[in-house]
TORLO-966563 format. One record per residue: residue in one letter; x, y, z of N, C-alpha, C in turn. Coordinates in steps of 0.1 Angstrom, whole numbers, padded with zeros to 4 digits, always signed. Layout:
! TORLO-966563
AXYZXYZXYZ ...
END
This chain:
! TORLO-966563
M+1363+0017+1376+1353+0026+1371+1339+0021+1376 K+1331+0031+1381+1317+0029+1385+1308+0038+1376 I+1297+0033+1372+1288+0041+1363+1274+0043+1370 N+1268+0054+1368+1255+0058+1373+1246+0059+1360 L+1237+0049+1358+1229+0049+1346+1216+0057+1349 G+1212+0065+1338+1200+0073+1340+1202+0084+1351 S+1213+0090+1351+1217+0099+1362+1207+0111+1364 G+1203+0116+1352+1195+0128+1353+1203+0139+1360 N+1197+0145+1370+1204+0155+1378+1210+0149+1391 R+1209+0136+1393+1215+0129+1404+1229+0124+1400 C+1238+0133+1400+1252+0129+1396+1261+0128+1408 Y+1270+0118+1407+1279+0115+1418+1293+0117+1413 A+1302+0123+1422+1316+0126+1418+1324+0113+1415 D+1321+0103+1422+1329+0091+1421+1324+0081+1410 F+1314+0085+1402+1308+0077+1392+1309+0084+1378 V+1309+0076+1368+1307+0082+1354+1292+0082+1353 N+1287+0094+1352+1272+0096+1352+1267+0096+1337 C+1258+0087+1334+1253+0085+1321+1238+0088+1320 D+1234+0095+1309+1220+0098+1308+1217+0099+1293 L+1205+0097+1289+1200+0099+1275+1201+0114+1272 Y+1199+0123+1282+1199+0137+1279+1212+0143+1286 N+1216+0154+1280+1228+0161+1285+1224+0170+1297 T+1223+0163+1308+1218+0171+1320+1230+0176+1328 S+1228+0184+1338+1239+0190+1346+1246+0179+1353 G+1259+0178+1351+1267+0168+1358+1269+0155+1350 C+1262+0154+1339+1262+0142+1331+1276+0141+1324 N+1283+0130+1325+1296+0128+1318+1295+0122+1305 V+1285+0112+1303+1283+0105+1291+1269+0105+1287 V+1266+0110+1275+1253+0110+1269+1251+0097+1261 C+1242+0088+1265+1241+0076+1258+1228+0069+1261 D+1224+0060+1252+1212+0052+1254+1217+0040+1263 I+1212+0038+1274+1217+0028+1284+1214+0014+1279 R+1207+0012+1268+1205-0001+1262+1217-0005+1254 K+1226+0005+1251+1238+0002+1243+1250+0011+1249 L+1255+0005+1260+1265+0013+1267+1278+0014+1260 P+1285+0026+1260+1298+0028+1253+1310+0023+1261 F+1309+0012+1268+1320+0008+1276+1324-0006+1272 L+1336-0010+1274+1341-0023+1270+1335-0034+1279 S+1335-0046+1274+1330-0057+1282+1339-0059+1294 N+1334-0062+1306+1341-0065+1318+1350-0053+1323 S+1345-0041+1320+1354-0029+1323+1349-0021+1335 V+1337-0025+1341+1331-0017+1351+1330-0024+1364 Q+1334-0018+1375+1334-0024+1388+1320-0023+1395 G+1313-0013+1392+1300-0011+1399+1290-0003+1390 I+1278-0006+1391+1267+0001+1383+1256+0005+1393 L+1252+0017+1392+1241+0022+1400+1230+0025+1390 C+1218+0019+1392+1207+0020+1384+1195+0025+1393 E+1195+0038+1396+1187+0043+1407+1175+0050+1401 H+1163+0044+1402+1151+0050+1397+1151+0054+1382 V+1156+0044+1374+1156+0046+1359+1148+0035+1352 L+1148+0023+1357+1142+0012+1349+1127+0015+1348 E+1121+0021+1357+1106+0024+1356+1103+0034+1345 H+1113+0041+1340+1111+0051+1330+1113+0045+1316 L+1116+0032+1315+1118+0026+1302+1106+0017+1298 P+1104+0016+1285+1093+0006+1281+1097-0007+1286 R+1087-0014+1291+1088-0027+1298+1097-0037+1290 H+1095-0038+1277+1102-0048+1269+1117-0044+1267 T+1121-0032+1271+1135-0029+1269+1144-0030+1282 V+1137-0033+1293+1145-0035+1306+1155-0046+1304 S+1151-0057+1298+1160-0068+1296+1173-0064+1288 E+1171-0055+1279+1183-0051+1271+1193-0043+1280 V+1187-0035+1289+1196-0027+1298+1203-0037+1308 L+1196-0047+1313+1202-0057+1322+1213-0065+1315 Q+1210-0068+1302+1221-0076+1295+1233-0067+1292 E+1231-0054+1290+1242-0045+1289+1250-0044+1302 C+1243-0043+1313+1249-0042+1326+1258-0055+1328 Y+1252-0066+1325+1260-0079+1326+1272-0079+1317 R+1271-0074+1305+1282-0073+1296+1294-0065+1301 V+1291-0053+1306+1302-0044+1310+1307-0046+1324 L+1299-0053+1332+1303-0055+1346+1314-0065+1347 Q+1323-0063+1355+1334-0073+1358+1328-0084+1366 P+1334-0096+1365+1328-0108+1372+1325-0105+1387 S+1333-0098+1394+1331-0095+1408+1324-0082+1411 G+1319-0076+1400+1313-0062+1401+1299-0063+1408 I+1294-0051+1411+1281-0050+1418+1272-0041+1410 L+1260-0046+1408+1249-0039+1402+1238-0036+1413 K+1236-0023+1415+1226-0019+1425+1214-0013+1417 I+1202-0019+1419+1190-0014+1412+1181-0010+1423 E+1175+0002+1421+1165+0008+1430+1153+0012+1421 V+1141+0007+1424+1129+0010+1417+1118+0013+1427 P+1108+0020+1423+1097+0023+1433+1090+0010+1437 D+1084+0011+1449+1076+0001+1455+1062+0004+1450 L+1057-0003+1439+1045+0000+1433+1033-0002+1443 E+1034-0012+1451+1023-0015+1460+1022-0003+1470 W+1033+0002+1475+1033+0013+1485+1027+0026+1478 V+1032+0028+1466+1027+0040+1458+1012+0040+1456 L+1007+0029+1452+0993+0027+1450+0985+0029+1463 Q+0990+0022+1474+0983+0023+1487+0983+0037+1492 D+0994+0044+1490+0995+0059+1494+0985+0067+1487 W+0983+0064+1474+0973+0072+1466+0959+0069+1471 L+0956+0056+1473+0943+0052+1478+0940+0058+1492 N+0950+0059+1500+0948+0063+1514+0947+0078+1515 A+0951+0086+1505+0951+0100+1506+0937+0106+1504 P+0934+0117+1511+0921+0123+1508+0920+0127+1493 E+0908+0127+1488+0906+0129+1474+0913+0142+1469 D+0913+0152+1476+0919+0165+1471+0935+0164+1472 Q+0940+0154+1477+0955+0152+1478+0960+0141+1469 R+0952+0135+1461+0956+0124+1452+0962+0129+1439 W+0960+0141+1436+0965+0146+1423+0978+0154+1425 G+0985+0156+1415+0998+0162+1417+1009+0151+1418 H+1017+0153+1429+1028+0144+1431+1024+0129+1432 R+1013+0126+1439+1009+0112+1441+1006+0106+1428 I+0998+0112+1419+0995+0106+1406+1007+0106+1397 E+1016+0115+1398+1028+0115+1390+1037+0104+1393 R+1037+0099+1406+1045+0087+1409+1039+0075+1402 I+1027+0075+1399+1021+0063+1392+1023+0064+1377 Y+1020+0076+1371+1020+0078+1356+1032+0085+1351 G+1041+0091+1360+1052+0099+1355+1048+0113+1352 L+1058+0121+1349+1054+0135+1346+1048+0137+1333 Q+1052+0128+1323+1047+0128+1310+1050+0141+1302 C+1061+0147+1305+1066+0159+1297+1075+0155+1286 H+1084+0145+1288+1094+0141+1279+1094+0126+1278 E+1101+0121+1267+1103+0106+1266+1110+0102+1279 G+1107+0090+1284+1113+0086+1296+1106+0090+1309 E+1095+0097+1307+1087+0102+1319+1073+0097+1319 F+1071+0086+1312+1058+0080+1311+1057+0067+1319 
END
């Protein structure tokens, strides 16, 4: 079994897609700080652009859960934004192009929990 944590709408057919919200394609609705899987039961974990949506002090809880459920030879793939690149892109953009998507990459959409 492979799991995709914080899948949102990025769901993959060969993964169990887990998210806090019941999004399209989500298989398991759960808090990824308390995964509903047995210890040593998961071959692979994809954590693609989710850690930056969590309060800083809870990231270690997620990583501990990943370690708990992951098999000894399992693979954990983590992808997070390159903050230096995001900030440089914002600084290099003309003033009228800094707002919208560029500022949202820094502060999040801020519409729902997990988007700050």
